[in-house]
C-alpha positions, 0 to 999 in steps of 0.5 A: 179392550174389555175385563176379565174378571168373569160371569161368576165373579159378575154375579157376586158384585151384582147387588154391591153394583147396586147397591151402589148406583143406589147410594151415588145417588145420595152422595151427591157431589161429594168429592173425593178428597178425603178431607172435604166435607161429606155432602148429604148427611141428613136425616135417616128416617127415624125422626130426631136425634140429638148430636153426640159427643163422639170420639175414635181410638187408632191404634195405628196411623202410620199409612194413607189409610190409616191416616185417609180413615181419621180424615173421613171421622173429621170431615164427617164430624166437622160437616155435622154440628147437628149431630156431632157436637164434640168430636176428638182423636186418639192414636195408640201408637201400635201400642194394644195397652196404651189404647186401652188407657186411652178409651178408659181416658175417653170415658172419663172425660164424659164421651157418648160413642167411642169408636175403636179401631183395635189393635187386637182383638181381645187385649181392649176389651176389659175396657171396652166392657167398663166403657159399657158399663158406664152407659158409653156407646162402643162401636169396633170396625175396620181390625175388630176386638170380640168385646159382647157389649160392642157393635161393630162395622166390618168388612168381609176380610175373606171374602177380599182375599177370596176374591182376589185369589178366584181371580189371579186364577182365572188369570193364571188358568189356575197355574202359575208362581205366586208371591204374597205381601202381607200386611202386618203379623198377627194382625185380624185383619191380615189373616183374614185376607190370607186364610181367604186366598189360602181357600182359592188355592188348596182348590187351583194346586198348580199355584203355590205361594214361592214367597212372602214379604209382609208390606204392612199396608204400605206402598214404600214398605212393600217396594221396599220388602219386594225389591230385597225378595226378587233375586231370590226368586222364579220366575212370579207369575201374579202377586196377590197384595192386601190394600195400599201396597199394588203400587209401592210392589208393581215399581219394585218389580219396574224398577227390577226391569222384571220381563213379563210383569206378573200380574199385580193386584192392585190396592185402590191408591192412586200410585196404585191405579195411575201406574197400572195405567202407566203399565197397559199403556205400553202392553195392553194385553196386561190385565189385573184388578183393584181391591181395597176396604174403604176409609170412610168405614170410619164415617161408618160408624159415626152415624152407627154410634149415632143411631144407636146413640138415638134409637134409630132405624132399629141398629139397635136390633142387628143381628150379631151387634154388626153391620157391614161395609163393602169393600170398593172393588175396581176392574179396568173399565173403572181404572183410568175414570178412579185413576183421575179422581185420586192423588197420588196419596189418596185411596179410592173412596165414597164417604158415607152418608147418615142414608147410606148407614141407613142402607147398611142397616136394614141390609143387615136386618133384612139378613142380606148384609151389603159387602161388594161393591164397584162405584164409579168414583162421585163426581164433583 
């Protein structure tokens, strides 16, 4: 069965696919288990450096992606004592004021670097500026803050929304009823993905959103929220999602006995990919795609912090103090490989090495950041 992402989308993925092939050589025998030690850290070619004391500040760890993100950071820090002398993880249970206080405490505890998945684009800026003034290197990632002194490791979430909506439009011929499963209200990630989706819908007036729920990027929550609104909906032709919610969404429709099943965009979870494979086994004409950010962005942020502190690879000079980590797209032809490689509760990722991070830095310096890739899973 052939995949139908479309030639135009394939061209857009070309750079990412080439980068992924190169990255695979660096990853070597890395495991897809998020708790396993990443391999191939090594030197990025910028000379010797000193190990750093680094902390991760996470505002929310209530879903699989966030837990795997923390695990990636811990595994990378533990496996590389020549680069990391000490590390710590704190989370604020969704509270921006508590996260700001935790950042202030980490400064007092003498951390060289703090990497932050932020509760708000602005609420942490005061604490971040204080940290920078105290000589701490601050890297924000995923859900970003806007403090001028912070470096950023970003996903292009607006492109995320654009890609899944364009795929949906291609599959449905530009017409159909859609459900949108969003993340958390007021979060910049949710806002950016939704903006990308809306930009495509404006060009496809035959497609309309007939229902929206907030799945909190969590399979179980998405399943519950979608199940609640199903009885009130007309026929649903497709569902747009935001990561780690596609499997639960698909299960809601399957358990309701919906026929035909709508095209549900998956979010790179083992649950979602295995569910997609089961549905495709029953109906070979069922086609979708999967896309999500990679939890290993925390390791990318760790390596960027090390490079900044040790003055490596001109990282300090990246435009707008920003590098991009690539979104991972799983098209139909890669589905089974990832479904077999992932545990039911795991999220697809390629473990990030220092060399890969140096590649992302260089691509930012070159003005051609790597924003999307579609690699096969690392081999054991």
